N, C-alpha and C positions, 0 to 999 in steps of 0.2 A: 504494500500500500504506500502511496506517495504521501508524505507528511503534509498536513494542512493546519491552519490556525484560524479559527473563526470564533467570534464572540456570540454567545447565545444567551437569551434571557433565562434566569433560573426558574425552576418550577417548584411548586409545593408538593412534598411527598403525599401520595394518595392517588386517587383516581385521576388520570390525565383527561382533561376536558377541553383541550384546545382544538378548535375546528379549523381546518385548512381546506383549500381547494385541491382537488385531485382530477387528473385528466387521464383518460384511457383512449385507446384508438376508436372507441365508440362515441366519444364526445366528452363534454365537461359536465361534472356533477359534484355536488358538495359531498365531502368525505365525512363519515361519522367520527365521533371521538374514539381515541384508542381504548379498547376494552381491557385496560390493564390497571392494576393497582401496584403502587410501589410498596414492597414489603419491608425493605431496609436499605439504608446506605451504609455499607460496612467499610470502615477505614482500611485502606491499603497501605503498604509500606513504601518508603522511598519518597522522592521529591515529586513536585507537581509538574511532571514532564509527560510527554506523549506515551500512550499505550497503543498496542497494535493487536494482532490476532489473538484469539482465545481458543482453547480446545479442551473439551470435557473428556475425562476418563471416568466412565460410569462404574467401572469395576471398583476403583478405589475412592469414588465419590470426591474426586479432585478436579478442579478447574485450573488449567495452566494458562497463564497470562503473559504476553510479551510486553514487558515494560521497556519500550524502545529507548526512551530518554535516559534511563538508568542503566541500560545494558544488562538486565537480569530477566530471568524467567521466574515468575511468582507462582508458587503452588498454593492453591486456596482450597480449604476443606469445605465442601458444599453442605455437609450435614452439621458441622460445628460452626459454620459461617465465620471462619477465621483463616488468616494467613498461616501456612505451615512452614514455608521456607522461601528464600530467594536464592536462586541458582545464579551466581555471578559469572563473569567472563564470557558473556555472549554479546559482543559489541553491536550496538544499534540493532537489537533483535527485532525483526519484523514478524516472520511467520513462526507459528508453534503448532505442532501436531502430536497428539497423544495416540500411541498405538498399543492398546492394552495387551493384545496377544503376544507382543514382543517385550512387554514390561519396559517400554522405552518411550521417551519423548524426544522429538526432533525439533530443533529451532534453527531458523536462518539468521546468521550473524552478518548483517549487511555491512557493518563496519570493517569486517575482515574478509568478506566474500567467501564464507564457508558455512557449512551446515554442522551443527553441534549435536551430538547424540548424548542424551541424559538418561541414566538409569532411573526408572520411575519409582523404585523402592528406596534406594539410598539417596536419590536426588543429587548424584555426583555426575560430572561430565566424564564420559567414557571414550569418546572419539570425536575427531574433527576431520571434516572432508572439504576440500576446496571446491568451489562452484564457479559460475561465471560472474559477471558484473551485476551487483545489486540483487542478491537472492531475496525472494519475497515469499509467495505462497508455496504450499507443498501438498502433494497427494500421494497416497500409498496404494499400490496395486498388489494385493496380497498373494494372488496366484503366481505372480512373477517375482515376488520378494523384492520389489523395487520401489524406491522413493523417487518422486519426480519433483524437481525444484524449479520454480519460475525465476529465471534471471531477467528481471525487468529491463534493465538497461543493456544487458548483454544480448538480448534478442534470442534467447535459447532456453531449453530446459536441461538441467543437469540430472543425470540418472545415477542413483546410489543403490548398490546391492546391499540390502540391510543385513544379509547373513554374515558379511565380513566388514560392513561399514566402510565400503570403498567406492569411489567414483568409477563408473564403468563406461559412461557415454555422455556425450553432449549433443543435443538435438537442436540444430538451427531452425528458428521459426520465422525469421524474416522481418521482425519488427519488435517493438517493446512488448513484453509479455506481462499480462495481468495474472489473475489467479488460475491455478491448475486444479482439476478435479478428476476423480476416478469414477467411472460408470460400471457398477458390478454386473449389469445385464449384458453389455457388449464386451466387457473386459478391457475396454479401451480407456485411455486417458485423454482429457480434453483441456486445452489451454487457450485462454484469450490472447489473441495478438491484437493489442489495443490500438496500435497505430495503423493497422491494416483493415480493421472492421471485419475480422474473420475469427472463427473458432477453429483451431487446429485439432485434428483427431490423430492420436498416436497409438500405434499397436505395440504393446509391451513385449510381444514376442520378437519383434525386430528392432524396436526403438526407432521406427521410421514414421514420418507423417504420412497417413494414408488418405486424408481428406482435409480440405479447407472449406469450411462452411461459411458462406457470406452472411453478414448480419446487417441488412438494410435498416437504416435508422439509428445505427450505433455511432456514438462519438465517445471514444475512450472506454471501450468495453473492458472493464477491469474485474468487477466482482462476478463470481460464478458459483452456482449451486445446481446440482443435478437431482431431480426427483426421478429415480430410476424406475420404480413401478409404473409411474404415469407416463414415462418416456418424454419428460419435459426437462429443459434446461432453462434456468433463470439467469439473466445476464444484466448486471448493473453497469450503467454507462455513466462514468463520472463527469464527462464534459458536457452532457446535455440533460442530466438528471432524469434518465429514463430507465425503466425496467423492461427488458425484452423477454418475451416468452418464446422459446424455440421448441418446435416439435421435432424430437429426435427421430421419429419414424420417417418423416419426409424431408427433414433437414431444412425446414422453413420457419421463419419468424411468423407467429400467428397472433401475437398481441403486443401492445406497448402501453405502458402506464407511466404517469408522472410520479416521481418520488422526490425526496429531499435533495438539496444541492450537494453535489459530489458524493453520491452513494458509494458505499465501500463494501462492508461485510454483510453477507446474507446468512440466515440460519433458518432451519425448518423443523417444526414440531409435528411429526407425522400423525399423532393421535387426533388432535382437532384439525389437522391440515392447515396449520398457520405458518405462513412464510413471513419472516422478519427481514426488512431491508433498512439497515442503519446507514446514516449519512454524516458526513463531516459537519454539516450545518447543525446537527443535533436533532434533526427531525427523524422520526421513525415512521416508516410506512408498513402497514400490516395488510396481508392478503390472505384470503381463504382459498385453499386449493382442494377441490372435491373431485376426485378422479382426474379428468383432464380440463375441468372448468376452473377458471381463475377469476376472482373478483376482488376489488379493493374493499377492505373492511374497516380501515381506520388509518388516520394519519395525524401526527401531532408532535410537539416538542417533547423529547425524552430527557435531555440534559445536555450541558455544554460539551460539544465535540464528541457526542455519543455515536461514534462511527463503527464501533465493534460490538458484536452481540454473539452470545452462545446460549443454547437452549438445552435444558435437561428434559428429555422426552418422557421421563417417569414422573417427575414432579410438575412438569410444565412451567417451571420457573425460568425466566430469562435473565441473563447477566450482562451488564453494560459497564465496563471500566471507564471512569471519568477522571481525567487528569487533575482537575481542580474544581472541587465542590466545597465552597466556604473555606478555601485556603488549604485544602489537603486532598490527596487522591482518595477516591472511594469506589466501591463496587456497588452500583445500583442494581438491586434485585427486584424483579417484578413478577407478577403472576396474573393469570386471567381474572378479571373482576368477578366473574361468576363463581370462581373458587373461593374468593374472599367472602362473598355473600353467603356461601354454604356453611362457613365456619361458625 
């Protein structure tokens, strides 16, 4: 993710009630308020500097957060709502990815152009691997035992063999690379080539690009999330504040929605079918995905610079690291408003 700095108006903890305008390809309509309640603002460690990607380990009930400005990976206990540890020595950390079956966490250290492997139990660094220029997002292809790392400025994906924690390939993609995601249905890896308005499809068996899918309407296609059962890909375009919906069956964009300025991280809660689109502006856009039908279900201010989100599919709680809330970094935790009313 490319760093940004925007000032946003603070919100009061509780049900978010800000109404904004939302646009889809079907026309303009008023968006309902976000159906979320703020459960807590839990203090985080470190300075009031930028945070980046987050990744949930549901086995250990830990959320791993990239504290980019401090160069540490923060391990957060989601049951105790407390910071467990800070793993240092990860310079300008952008991406973080927990892989429970490997008992490992990987983090992209943009300051040193490397990927750092962390033991998920001891929270110690166990390996470092060189990448291309400006490593960012990551995806894991379990059948191939490979990690794919987006080199945003390098215009490539670095391939890591996780069995030996060694770099085995570099895949040129022909432009700046946004997020990279794995699709378990096709077994392929998809990467946003954000300066070419295409989504590159990579076959892990050969580590070659097998297709380049055009994305009409995209400007700076950076964020990416794949709903594999529905055969949909959601693409956040940071330069024109749009969410594109791509049909993976016919490789065509089938819908476009307005979201907050400079959308970044996406998260999906499969139970209720909620898609979260977090933006640098602090706005959160929420969508309901039912099968292959997608509709905007809420949009509003979540918090200053709330561009990162992770969702627990069991508790349905969403986590947003905020770099500066009342003079300190906090983790804003929300849950569906309906869940709060049932308590």
